[in-house]
C-alpha positions as CSV (number, residue, x, y, z in Angstrom):
1,X,-12.6,1.3,11.3
2,X,-12.8,2.4,7.7
3,X,-10.6,5.4,8.4
4,X,-7.5,3.4,9.6
5,X,-8.1,0.7,7.0
6,X,-7.9,3.2,4.1
7,X,-4.3,4.4,4.8
8,X,-3.2,0.8,5.5
9,X,-4.4,-0.4,2.1
10,X,-2.8,2.6,0.3
11,X,0.5,1.8,2.1
12,X,0.3,-1.8,1.0
13,X,-0.3,-0.7,-2.6
14,X,2.6,1.7,-2.6
15,X,5.0,-1.0,-1.2
16,X,3.8,-3.5,-3.8
17,X,4.3,-0.9,-6.6
18,X,7.9,-0.2,-5.3
19,X,8.7,-3.9,-5.1
20,X,7.4,-4.5,-8.6
21,X,9.4,-1.6,-10.0
22,X,12.6,-2.9,-8.4
23,X,11.9,-6.5,-9.5
């Protein structure tokens, strides 16, 4: 369960960073 959860969290962080940069 930890394996699939790691990439998911990283993806969320990346998306958040992109949104923040754009905003």
